[in-house]
N, CA, C and O atoms as a GROMACS GRO file, in nm:
protein
  528
    1MET      N    1   0.077  -0.096   0.014
    1MET     CA    2  -0.022   0.014   0.009
    1MET      C    3   0.103   0.111  -0.031
    1MET      O    4   0.222   0.084  -0.044
    2ARG      N    5   0.030   0.238  -0.045
    2ARG     CA    6   0.138   0.382  -0.062
    2ARG      C    7   0.027   0.451  -0.004
    2ARG      O    8  -0.095   0.442  -0.021
    3ASN      N    9   0.105   0.528   0.075
    3ASN     CA   10  -0.006   0.605   0.184
    3ASN      C   11   0.064   0.759   0.170
    3ASN      O   12   0.181   0.777   0.203
    4PRO      N   13  -0.011   0.855   0.125
    4PRO     CA   14   0.066   0.974   0.111
    4PRO      C   15   0.079   1.088   0.212
    4PRO      O   16  -0.010   1.142   0.277
    5VAL      N   17   0.243   1.120   0.209
    5VAL     CA   18   0.303   1.198   0.337
    5VAL      C   19   0.246   1.349   0.356
    5VAL      O   20   0.201   1.395   0.460
    6TYR      N   21   0.260   1.428   0.210
    6TYR     CA   22   0.207   1.525   0.186
    6TYR      C   23   0.095   1.576   0.170
    6TYR      O   24   0.090   1.699   0.170
    7TRP      N   25  -0.020   1.505   0.151
    7TRP     CA   26  -0.129   1.553   0.154
    7TRP      C   27  -0.221   1.436   0.142
    7TRP      O   28  -0.184   1.320   0.128
    8GLU      N   29  -0.363   1.484   0.151
    8GLU     CA   30  -0.430   1.360   0.231
    8GLU      C   31  -0.508   1.304   0.110
    8GLU      O   32  -0.549   1.386   0.029
    9GLU      N   33  -0.526   1.211   0.095
    9GLU     CA   34  -0.538   1.116   0.041
    9GLU      C   35  -0.558   0.948   0.053
    9GLU      O   36  -0.489   0.873   0.122
   10GLU      N   37  -0.675   0.912  -0.035
   10GLU     CA   38  -0.674   0.711   0.069
   10GLU      C   39  -0.560   0.660  -0.036
   10GLU      O   40  -0.532   0.671  -0.155
   11PRO      N   41  -0.501   0.583   0.112
   11PRO     CA   42  -0.437   0.492   0.058
   11PRO      C   43  -0.448   0.398  -0.071
   11PRO      O   44  -0.546   0.328  -0.091
   12THR      N   45  -0.326   0.405  -0.165
   12THR     CA   46  -0.342   0.317  -0.256
   12THR      C   47  -0.269   0.195  -0.347
   12THR      O   48  -0.148   0.218  -0.343
   13GLU      N   49  -0.295   0.076  -0.426
   13GLU     CA   50  -0.225  -0.053  -0.387
   13GLU      C   51  -0.119  -0.006  -0.463
   13GLU      O   52  -0.145   0.091  -0.535
   14VAL      N   53   0.021  -0.061  -0.468
   14VAL     CA   54   0.145  -0.030  -0.515
   14VAL      C   55   0.133  -0.207  -0.584
   14VAL      O   56   0.091  -0.306  -0.524
   15ARG      N   57   0.184  -0.200  -0.724
   15ARG     CA   58   0.222  -0.308  -0.756
   15ARG      C   59   0.354  -0.335  -0.866
   15ARG      O   60   0.383  -0.262  -0.962
   16ARG      N   61   0.420  -0.456  -0.824
   16ARG     CA   62   0.527  -0.442  -0.856
   16ARG      C   63   0.527  -0.556  -1.020
   16ARG      O   64   0.521  -0.678  -1.031
   17CYS      N   65   0.535  -0.460  -1.112
   17CYS     CA   66   0.487  -0.534  -1.252
   17CYS      C   67   0.570  -0.501  -1.340
   17CYS      O   68   0.650  -0.409  -1.323
   18SER      N   69   0.563  -0.565  -1.436
   18SER     CA   70   0.694  -0.536  -1.604
   18SER      C   71   0.593  -0.530  -1.707
   18SER      O   72   0.633  -0.497  -1.819
   19TRP      N   73   0.434  -0.564  -1.690
   19TRP     CA   74   0.317  -0.606  -1.816
   19TRP      C   75   0.221  -0.509  -1.784
   19TRP      O   76   0.186  -0.468  -1.673
   20PHE      N   77   0.170  -0.470  -1.927
   20PHE     CA   78   0.065  -0.377  -1.895
   20PHE      C   79  -0.037  -0.414  -2.025
   20PHE      O   80  -0.017  -0.493  -2.116
   21PHE      N   81  -0.157  -0.324  -1.999
   21PHE     CA   82  -0.248  -0.350  -2.107
   21PHE      C   83  -0.347  -0.221  -2.122
   21PHE      O   84  -0.409  -0.184  -2.022
   22LYS      N   85  -0.361  -0.159  -2.231
   22LYS     CA   86  -0.452  -0.047  -2.250
   22LYS      C   87  -0.550  -0.066  -2.352
   22LYS      O   88  -0.534  -0.017  -2.464
   23GLY      N   89  -0.652  -0.136  -2.319
   23GLY     CA   90  -0.803  -0.103  -2.394
   23GLY      C   91  -0.820   0.029  -2.477
   23GLY      O   92  -0.757   0.135  -2.468
   24ASP      N   93  -0.923  -0.009  -2.562
   24ASP     CA   94  -1.003   0.127  -2.639
   24ASP      C   95  -1.017   0.223  -2.581
   24ASP      O   96  -0.947   0.320  -2.608
   25THR      N   97  -1.124   0.230  -2.470
   25THR     CA   98  -1.138   0.305  -2.356
   25THR      C   99  -1.024   0.354  -2.192
   25THR      O  100  -1.047   0.439  -2.106
   26ASP      N  101  -0.930   0.279  -2.203
   26ASP     CA  102  -0.838   0.271  -2.114
   26ASP      C  103  -0.765   0.421  -2.141
   26ASP      O  104  -0.735   0.448  -2.258
   27SER      N  105  -0.734   0.522  -2.031
   27SER     CA  106  -0.658   0.633  -2.108
   27SER      C  107  -0.497   0.606  -2.049
   27SER      O  108  -0.401   0.671  -2.091
   28ARG      N  109  -0.490   0.541  -1.985
   28ARG     CA  110  -0.317   0.488  -1.949
   28ARG      C  111  -0.311   0.263  -1.954
   28ARG      O  112  -0.375   0.159  -1.945
   29PHE      N  113  -0.186   0.324  -1.971
   29PHE     CA  114  -0.178   0.152  -1.922
   29PHE      C  115  -0.201   0.088  -1.792
   29PHE      O  116  -0.163   0.142  -1.688
   30ILE      N  117  -0.243   0.008  -1.794
   30ILE     CA  118  -0.299  -0.108  -1.653
   30ILE      C  119  -0.247  -0.216  -1.624
   30ILE      O  120  -0.271  -0.316  -1.691
   31PRO      N  121  -0.147  -0.219  -1.495
   31PRO     CA  122  -0.070  -0.352  -1.497
   31PRO      C  123  -0.116  -0.454  -1.469
   31PRO      O  124  -0.172  -0.453  -1.359
   32TYR      N  125  -0.117  -0.568  -1.534
   32TYR     CA  126  -0.150  -0.668  -1.520
   32TYR      C  127  -0.073  -0.739  -1.358
   32TYR      O  128   0.029  -0.697  -1.303
   33SER      N  129  -0.194  -0.893  -1.298
   33SER     CA  130  -0.122  -0.914  -1.182
   33SER      C  131  -0.007  -0.953  -1.184
   33SER      O  132   0.033  -1.003  -1.289
   34GLU      N  133   0.086  -0.942  -1.066
   34GLU     CA  134   0.232  -0.994  -1.063
   34GLU      C  135   0.214  -1.159  -1.118
   34GLU      O  136   0.307  -1.207  -1.184
   35GLU      N  137   0.116  -1.227  -1.095
   35GLU     CA  138   0.136  -1.388  -1.122
   35GLU      C  139   0.102  -1.378  -1.286
   35GLU      O  140   0.176  -1.429  -1.370
   36PHE      N  141  -0.016  -1.309  -1.319
   36PHE     CA  142  -0.015  -1.277  -1.489
   36PHE      C  143   0.112  -1.243  -1.546
   36PHE      O  144   0.137  -1.308  -1.648
   37SER      N  145   0.211  -1.151  -1.506
   37SER     CA  146   0.293  -1.069  -1.602
   37SER      C  147   0.452  -1.196  -1.551
   37SER      O  148   0.554  -1.203  -1.620
   38ASP      N  149   0.437  -1.252  -1.463
   38ASP     CA  150   0.518  -1.419  -1.420
   38ASP      C  151   0.517  -1.448  -1.590
   38ASP      O  152   0.593  -1.411  -1.679
   39LYS      N  153   0.411  -1.521  -1.589
   39LYS     CA  154   0.366  -1.602  -1.702
   39LYS      C  155   0.381  -1.510  -1.857
   39LYS      O  156   0.410  -1.564  -1.964
   40LEU      N  157   0.368  -1.441  -1.848
   40LEU     CA  158   0.378  -1.331  -1.980
   40LEU      C  159   0.548  -1.354  -1.998
   40LEU      O  160   0.601  -1.406  -2.095
   41GLU      N  161   0.619  -1.299  -1.872
   41GLU     CA  162   0.790  -1.271  -1.890
   41GLU      C  163   0.823  -1.436  -1.939
   41GLU      O  164   0.863  -1.444  -2.055
   42THR      N  165   0.814  -1.535  -1.882
   42THR     CA  166   0.840  -1.629  -1.941
   42THR      C  167   0.798  -1.638  -2.036
   42THR      O  168   0.906  -1.620  -2.093
   43GLU      N  169   0.738  -1.650  -2.107
   43GLU     CA  170   0.649  -1.661  -2.267
   43GLU      C  171   0.757  -1.593  -2.342
   43GLU      O  172   0.831  -1.645  -2.425
   44TYR      N  173   0.755  -1.462  -2.300
   44TYR     CA  174   0.848  -1.340  -2.399
   44TYR      C  175   0.967  -1.390  -2.388
   44TYR      O  176   1.030  -1.398  -2.494
   45LYS      N  177   1.019  -1.430  -2.289
   45LYS     CA  178   1.185  -1.538  -2.269
   45LYS      C  179   1.213  -1.602  -2.356
   45LYS      O  180   1.312  -1.588  -2.428
   46LYS      N  181   1.077  -1.736  -2.369
   46LYS     CA  182   1.106  -1.830  -2.465
   46LYS      C  183   1.114  -1.774  -2.582
   46LYS      O  184   1.195  -1.818  -2.664
   47ALA      N  185   1.038  -1.676  -2.610
   47ALA     CA  186   1.036  -1.603  -2.797
   47ALA      C  187   1.160  -1.574  -2.815
   47ALA      O  188   1.217  -1.611  -2.918
   48VAL      N  189   1.243  -1.484  -2.694
   48VAL     CA  190   1.323  -1.458  -2.758
   48VAL      C  191   1.445  -1.518  -2.737
   48VAL      O  192   1.545  -1.458  -2.775
   49SER      N  193   1.454  -1.630  -2.682
   49SER     CA  194   1.585  -1.683  -2.681
   49SER      C  195   1.589  -1.803  -2.770
   49SER      O  196   1.684  -1.879  -2.791
   50THR      N  197   1.405  -1.808  -2.845
   50THR     CA  198   1.447  -1.924  -2.990
   50THR      C  199   1.411  -1.792  -3.121
   50THR      O  200   1.426  -1.803  -3.243
   51ASN      N  201   1.380  -1.717  -3.072
   51ASN     CA  202   1.341  -1.600  -3.198
   51ASN      C  203   1.231  -1.679  -3.294
   51ASN      O  204   1.228  -1.675  -3.417
   52GLN      N  205   1.143  -1.750  -3.206
   52GLN     CA  206   0.994  -1.805  -3.249
   52GLN      C  207   0.869  -1.707  -3.192
   52GLN      O  208   0.821  -1.697  -3.080
   53TRP      N  209   0.837  -1.642  -3.312
   53TRP     CA  210   0.707  -1.528  -3.242
   53TRP      C  211   0.577  -1.593  -3.313
   53TRP      O  212   0.565  -1.713  -3.340
   54HIS      N  213   0.479  -1.487  -3.338
   54HIS     CA  214   0.386  -1.538  -3.363
   54HIS      C  215   0.324  -1.698  -3.255
   54HIS      O  216   0.300  -1.813  -3.292
   55ARG      N  217   0.315  -1.628  -3.103
   55ARG     CA  218   0.288  -1.714  -3.065
   55ARG      C  219   0.177  -1.717  -3.010
   55ARG      O  220   0.130  -1.607  -2.981
   56ARG      N  221   0.117  -1.806  -2.986
   56ARG     CA  222  -0.062  -1.795  -2.912
   56ARG      C  223  -0.062  -1.878  -2.782
   56ARG      O  224  -0.055  -2.000  -2.765
   57LEU      N  225  -0.072  -1.750  -2.676
   57LEU     CA  226  -0.098  -1.834  -2.541
   57LEU      C  227  -0.236  -1.813  -2.506
   57LEU      O  228  -0.291  -1.702  -2.512
   58GLU      N  229  -0.309  -1.950  -2.460
   58GLU     CA  230  -0.445  -1.926  -2.378
   58GLU      C  231  -0.429  -1.937  -2.296
   58GLU      O  232  -0.366  -2.040  -2.271
   59PHE      N  233  -0.464  -1.854  -2.186
   59PHE     CA  234  -0.502  -1.873  -2.054
   59PHE      C  235  -0.655  -1.925  -2.001
   59PHE      O  236  -0.766  -1.893  -2.043
   60PRO      N  237  -0.607  -2.037  -1.870
   60PRO     CA  238  -0.731  -2.031  -1.792
   60PRO      C  239  -0.833  -1.960  -1.784
   60PRO      O  240  -0.941  -2.014  -1.764
   61SER      N  241  -0.824  -1.840  -1.797
   61SER     CA  242  -0.963  -1.754  -1.751
   61SER      C  243  -1.021  -1.705  -1.919
   61SER      O  244  -1.116  -1.630  -1.945
   62GLY      N  245  -0.950  -1.761  -1.994
   62GLY     CA  246  -1.027  -1.719  -2.146
   62GLY      C  247  -0.975  -1.627  -2.258
   62GLY      O  248  -0.995  -1.608  -2.378
   63GLU      N  249  -0.879  -1.568  -2.137
   63GLU     CA  250  -0.768  -1.478  -2.209
   63GLU      C  251  -0.669  -1.508  -2.315
   63GLU      O  252  -0.580  -1.590  -2.292
   64THR      N  253  -0.678  -1.438  -2.452
   64THR     CA  254  -0.553  -1.476  -2.539
   64THR      C  255  -0.450  -1.375  -2.578
   64THR      O  256  -0.480  -1.261  -2.612
   65ILE      N  257  -0.343  -1.414  -2.572
   65ILE     CA  258  -0.217  -1.323  -2.541
   65ILE      C  259  -0.167  -1.360  -2.705
   65ILE      O  260  -0.148  -1.477  -2.740
   66VAL      N  261  -0.154  -1.269  -2.777
   66VAL     CA  262  -0.057  -1.303  -2.926
   66VAL      C  263   0.090  -1.203  -2.920
   66VAL      O  264   0.097  -1.080  -2.921
   67MET      N  265   0.164  -1.268  -2.917
   67MET     CA  266   0.324  -1.233  -2.941
   67MET      C  267   0.353  -1.248  -3.074
   67MET      O  268   0.384  -1.357  -3.122
   68HIS      N  269   0.342  -1.111  -3.158
   68HIS     CA  270   0.358  -1.110  -3.267
   68HIS      C  271   0.503  -1.106  -3.346
   68HIS      O  272   0.552  -1.162  -3.444
   69ASN      N  273   0.545  -1.002  -3.244
   69ASN     CA  274   0.688  -1.004  -3.238
   69ASN      C  275   0.762  -0.929  -3.105
   69ASN      O  276   0.674  -0.916  -3.020
   70PRO      N  277   0.865  -0.887  -3.065
   70PRO     CA  278   0.881  -0.778  -2.960
   70PRO      C  279   0.819  -0.668  -2.933
   70PRO      O  280   0.820  -0.633  -2.815
   71LYS      N  281   0.761  -0.599  -3.014
   71LYS     CA  282   0.753  -0.501  -2.999
   71LYS      C  283   0.564  -0.462  -3.017
   71LYS      O  284   0.515  -0.354  -2.983
   72VAL      N  285   0.487  -0.571  -3.074
   72VAL     CA  286   0.370  -0.598  -3.085
   72VAL      C  287   0.279  -0.733  -3.026
   72VAL      O  288   0.264  -0.847  -3.070
   73ILE      N  289   0.240  -0.678  -2.934
   73ILE     CA  290   0.163  -0.809  -2.862
   73ILE      C  291   0.039  -0.750  -2.820
   73ILE      O  292   0.032  -0.634  -2.782
   74VAL      N  293  -0.073  -0.840  -2.829
   74VAL     CA  294  -0.256  -0.787  -2.811
   74VAL      C  295  -0.258  -0.908  -2.770
   74VAL      O  296  -0.184  -1.004  -2.793
   75GLN      N  297  -0.400  -0.885  -2.674
   75GLN     CA  298  -0.481  -0.958  -2.578
   75GLN      C  299  -0.608  -0.952  -2.623
   75GLN      O  300  -0.664  -0.848  -2.657
   76PHE      N  301  -0.661  -1.067  -2.626
   76PHE     CA  302  -0.804  -1.071  -2.708
   76PHE      C  303  -0.923  -1.121  -2.542
   76PHE      O  304  -0.915  -1.232  -2.490
   77GLN      N  305  -0.966  -1.072  -2.518
   77GLN     CA  306  -1.102  -1.086  -2.422
   77GLN      C  307  -1.199  -1.238  -2.476
   77GLN      O  308  -1.252  -1.262  -2.585
   78PRO      N  309  -1.196  -1.288  -2.400
   78PRO     CA  310  -1.287  -1.416  -2.444
   78PRO      C  311  -1.419  -1.316  -2.441
   78PRO      O  312  -1.457  -1.226  -2.366
   79SER      N  313  -1.466  -1.374  -2.556
   79SER     CA  314  -1.599  -1.327  -2.604
   79SER      C  315  -1.713  -1.388  -2.558
   79SER      O  316  -1.813  -1.341  -2.611
   80SER      N  317  -1.738  -1.490  -2.464
   80SER     CA  318  -1.884  -1.526  -2.439
   80SER      C  319  -1.848  -1.512  -2.282
   80SER      O  320  -1.894  -1.600  -2.210
   81MET      N  321  -1.795  -1.445  -2.242
   81MET     CA  322  -1.773  -1.384  -2.070
   81MET      C  323  -1.903  -1.328  -2.083
   81MET      O  324  -1.942  -1.272  -2.186
   82PRO      N  325  -1.990  -1.344  -1.952
   82PRO     CA  326  -2.168  -1.269  -1.951
   82PRO      C  327  -2.082  -1.146  -1.902
   82PRO      O  328  -1.962  -1.166  -1.886
   83ASP      N  329  -2.129  -1.032  -1.879
   83ASP     CA  330  -2.121  -0.880  -1.819
   83ASP      C  331  -2.234  -0.894  -1.694
   83ASP      O  332  -2.314  -0.986  -1.679
   84GLU      N  333  -2.220  -0.789  -1.618
   84GLU     CA  334  -2.259  -0.811  -1.490
   84GLU      C  335  -2.415  -0.806  -1.492
   84GLU      O  336  -2.476  -0.796  -1.386
   85TRP      N  337  -2.489  -0.812  -1.628
   85TRP     CA  338  -2.636  -0.840  -1.639
   85TRP      C  339  -2.655  -0.988  -1.680
   85TRP      O  340  -2.761  -1.046  -1.707
   86GLY      N  341  -2.540  -1.032  -1.678
   86GLY     CA  342  -2.530  -1.168  -1.757
   86GLY      C  343  -2.545  -1.200  -1.880
   86GLY      O  344  -2.546  -1.318  -1.914
   87THR      N  345  -2.563  -1.070  -1.994
   87THR     CA  346  -2.592  -1.108  -2.128
   87THR      C  347  -2.448  -1.127  -2.156
   87THR      O  348  -2.367  -1.129  -2.064
   88THR      N  349  -2.405  -1.146  -2.313
   88THR     CA  350  -2.250  -1.189  -2.390
   88THR      C  351  -2.256  -1.077  -2.498
   88THR      O  352  -2.363  -1.038  -2.544
   89GLN      N  353  -2.176  -1.045  -2.523
   89GLN     CA  354  -2.180  -0.999  -2.630
   89GLN      C  355  -2.158  -1.085  -2.786
   89GLN      O  356  -2.106  -1.197  -2.792
   90ASP      N  357  -2.190  -1.036  -2.865
   90ASP     CA  358  -2.187  -1.071  -3.007
   90ASP      C  359  -2.074  -1.022  -3.093
   90ASP      O  360  -2.075  -0.903  -3.122
   91GLY      N  361  -1.973  -1.103  -3.142
   91GLY     CA  362  -1.855  -1.061  -3.246
   91GLY      C  363  -1.757  -1.057  -3.151
   91GLY      O  364  -1.764  -1.090  -3.032
   92GLN      N  365  -1.628  -0.997  -3.241
   92GLN     CA  366  -1.534  -0.963  -3.182
   92GLN      C  367  -1.514  -0.848  -3.122
   92GLN      O  368  -1.570  -0.753  -3.177
   93THR      N  369  -1.431  -0.819  -2.995
   93THR     CA  370  -1.415  -0.671  -2.961
   93THR      C  371  -1.256  -0.626  -2.965
   93THR      O  372  -1.171  -0.703  -2.921
   94ARG      N  373  -1.225  -0.520  -3.009
   94ARG     CA  374  -1.076  -0.489  -3.063
   94ARG      C  375  -0.961  -0.560  -2.929
   94ARG      O  376  -1.002  -0.570  -2.814
   95PRO      N  377  -0.859  -0.590  -2.957
   95PRO     CA  378  -0.751  -0.640  -2.871
   95PRO      C  379  -0.725  -0.553  -2.815
   95PRO      O  380  -0.749  -0.441  -2.860
   96ARG      N  381  -0.658  -0.571  -2.680
   96ARG     CA  382  -0.585  -0.472  -2.604
   96ARG      C  383  -0.474  -0.475  -2.659
   96ARG      O  384  -0.432  -0.569  -2.727
   97VAL      N  385  -0.396  -0.338  -2.629
   97VAL     CA  386  -0.216  -0.308  -2.639
   97VAL      C  387  -0.179  -0.390  -2.529
   97VAL      O  388  -0.238  -0.393  -2.421
   98VAL      N  389  -0.062  -0.468  -2.566
   98VAL     CA  390   0.033  -0.531  -2.429
   98VAL      C  391   0.129  -0.457  -2.465
   98VAL      O  392   0.158  -0.429  -2.581
   99LYS      N  393   0.194  -0.414  -2.346
   99LYS     CA  394   0.334  -0.328  -2.369
   99LYS      C  395   0.411  -0.396  -2.228
   99LYS      O  396   0.358  -0.434  -2.123
  100ARG      N  397   0.550  -0.396  -2.267
  100ARG     CA  398   0.649  -0.551  -2.187
  100ARG      C  399   0.740  -0.373  -2.094
  100ARG      O  400   0.790  -0.286  -2.164
  101GLY      N  401   0.739  -0.367  -1.991
  101GLY     CA  402   0.810  -0.263  -1.934
  101GLY      C  403   0.767  -0.127  -1.912
  101GLY      O  404   0.647  -0.099  -1.903
  102ILE      N  405   0.855  -0.043  -1.903
  102ILE     CA  406   0.793   0.102  -1.905
  102ILE      C  407   0.880   0.174  -2.015
  102ILE      O  408   0.958   0.117  -2.091
  103ASP      N  409   0.854   0.298  -2.010
  103ASP     CA  410   0.909   0.348  -2.131
  103ASP      C  411   1.066   0.404  -2.147
  103ASP      O  412   1.132   0.473  -2.070
  104ASP      N  413   1.105   0.337  -2.299
  104ASP     CA  414   1.312   0.345  -2.309
  104ASP      C  415   1.361   0.461  -2.224
  104ASP      O  416   1.458   0.437  -2.152
  105ASP      N  417   1.299   0.601  -2.221
  105ASP     CA  418   1.362   0.699  -2.233
  105ASP      C  419   1.359   0.676  -2.026
  105ASP      O  420   1.428   0.752  -1.957
  106HIS      N  421   1.288   0.588  -1.974
  106HIS     CA  422   1.336   0.602  -1.781
  106HIS      C  423   1.328   0.450  -1.750
  106HIS      O  424   1.258   0.404  -1.660
  107ASP      N  425   1.394   0.388  -1.823
  107ASP     CA  426   1.482   0.209  -1.822
  107ASP      C  427   1.583   0.260  -1.759
  107ASP      O  428   1.572   0.246  -1.637
  108GLU      N  429   1.680   0.315  -1.794
  108GLU     CA  430   1.814   0.294  -1.669
  108GLU      C  431   1.853   0.475  -1.662
  108GLU      O  432   1.857   0.562  -1.749
  109VAL      N  433   1.874   0.476  -1.526
  109VAL     CA  434   1.902   0.560  -1.462
  109VAL      C  435   2.061   0.561  -1.425
  109VAL      O  436   2.102   0.493  -1.331
  110PRO      N  437   2.115   0.611  -1.474
  110PRO     CA  438   2.287   0.596  -1.422
  110PRO      C  439   2.313   0.674  -1.305
  110PRO      O  440   2.265   0.782  -1.269
  111ASP      N  441   2.427   0.574  -1.238
  111ASP     CA  442   2.443   0.598  -1.071
  111ASP      C  443   2.474   0.727  -1.092
  111ASP      O  444   2.518   0.786  -1.191
  112GLY      N  445   2.431   0.776  -0.940
  112GLY     CA  446   2.454   0.882  -0.920
  112GLY      C  447   2.374   0.985  -0.963
  112GLY      O  448   2.418   1.092  -0.920
  113SER      N  449   2.274   0.998  -1.030
  113SER     CA  450   2.194   1.095  -1.103
  113SER      C  451   2.081   1.118  -1.023
  113SER      O  452   2.027   1.030  -0.956
  114ASP      N  453   2.039   1.253  -1.031
  114ASP     CA  454   1.927   1.280  -0.918
  114ASP      C  455   1.779   1.277  -1.014
  114ASP      O  456   1.676   1.324  -0.964
  115ALA      N  457   1.779   1.239  -1.105
  115ALA     CA  458   1.665   1.184  -1.187
  115ALA      C  459   1.538   1.133  -1.119
  115ALA      O  460   1.425   1.172  -1.150
  116PRO      N  461   1.563   1.048  -1.028
  116PRO     CA  462   1.466   1.010  -0.987
  116PRO      C  463   1.402   1.134  -0.852
  116PRO      O  464   1.283   1.154  -0.828
  117LEU      N  465   1.501   1.189  -0.794
  117LEU     CA  466   1.473   1.281  -0.676
  117LEU      C  467   1.368   1.446  -0.794
  117LEU      O  468   1.262   1.504  -0.773
  118VAL      N  469   1.448   1.455  -0.879
  118VAL     CA  470   1.391   1.569  -0.983
  118VAL      C  471   1.232   1.483  -0.994
  118VAL      O  472   1.136   1.533  -0.936
  119SER      N  473   1.218   1.381  -1.055
  119SER     CA  474   1.104   1.331  -1.086
  119SER      C  475   1.028   1.350  -0.972
  119SER      O  476   0.944   1.440  -0.985
  120LEU      N  477   1.032   1.263  -0.804
  120LEU     CA  478   0.981   1.294  -0.691
  120LEU      C  479   0.928   1.389  -0.665
  120LEU      O  480   0.814   1.392  -0.619
  121TYR      N  481   1.006   1.497  -0.692
  121TYR     CA  482   1.005   1.681  -0.666
  121TYR      C  483   0.863   1.739  -0.769
  121TYR      O  484   0.798   1.834  -0.726
  122CYS      N  485   0.831   1.685  -0.882
  122CYS     CA  486   0.804   1.755  -0.950
  122CYS      C  487   0.659   1.733  -0.881
  122CYS      O  488   0.580   1.799  -0.814
  123THR      N  489   0.672   1.573  -0.948
  123THR     CA  490   0.535   1.533  -0.895
  123THR      C  491   0.464   1.568  -0.745
  123THR      O  492   0.341   1.564  -0.746
  124ILE      N  493   0.524   1.600  -0.626
  124ILE     CA  494   0.481   1.636  -0.518
  124ILE      C  495   0.406   1.810  -0.588
  124ILE      O  496   0.292   1.852  -0.604
  125LEU      N  497   0.537   1.861  -0.613
  125LEU     CA  498   0.477   1.999  -0.670
  125LEU      C  499   0.319   2.005  -0.780
  125LEU      O  500   0.209   2.057  -0.760
  126ASP      N  501   0.358   1.951  -0.861
  126ASP     CA  502   0.232   1.950  -0.968
  126ASP      C  503   0.115   1.920  -0.921
  126ASP      O  504   0.006   1.959  -0.963
  127HIS      N  505   0.151   1.815  -0.790
  127HIS     CA  506  -0.008   1.781  -0.703
  127HIS      C  507  -0.072   1.865  -0.622
  127HIS      O  508  -0.194   1.872  -0.604
  128LEU      N  509   0.054   1.959  -0.551
  128LEU     CA  510   0.036   2.084  -0.472
  128LEU      C  511  -0.039   2.174  -0.542
  128LEU      O  512  -0.143   2.225  -0.501
  129CYS      N  513   0.010   2.192  -0.642
  129CYS     CA  514  -0.030   2.284  -0.720
  129CYS      C  515  -0.221   2.263  -0.793
  129CYS      O  516  -0.312   2.343  -0.813
  130LYS      N  517  -0.206   2.133  -0.810
  130LYS     CA  518  -0.372   2.100  -0.872
  130LYS      C  519  -0.435   2.102  -0.726
  130LYS      O  520  -0.536   2.032  -0.723
  131CYS      N  521  -0.402   2.165  -0.597
  131CYS     CA  522  -0.487   2.126  -0.512
  131CYS      C  523  -0.525   2.267  -0.506
  131CYS      O  524  -0.641   2.292  -0.475
  132LYS      N  525  -0.467   2.337  -0.523
  132LYS     CA  526  -0.487   2.513  -0.464
  132LYS      C  527  -0.603   2.540  -0.549
  132LYS      O  528  -0.657   2.650  -0.547
   0.00000   0.00000   0.00000
């Protein structure tokens, strides 16, 4: 759990994750669970080491992940899953975009760099400015 120190806010969940998805209506990438991420990472490493792409991964929950290449990975939702009213959708919905890791420009922080501190400082200032 993450508890704010400098402002009032409800505690939020923090996940250690390296795999994310984004659907049509999502404005940001959303992390998968750690367990699901571990499975994706294992399959991704197999594909990289063997250079065998176009892998189709079926999961017990009905999701299908297709790894076309290291940069194009998509998730298809189960089409026969009923919604909260018990109805099922006919036809195929657009696949979710799947992403491994974080943006390239944030991957490596050189030793001795103040970048993480500057980023934290800017985040705090941004939040404080929005509160006024």
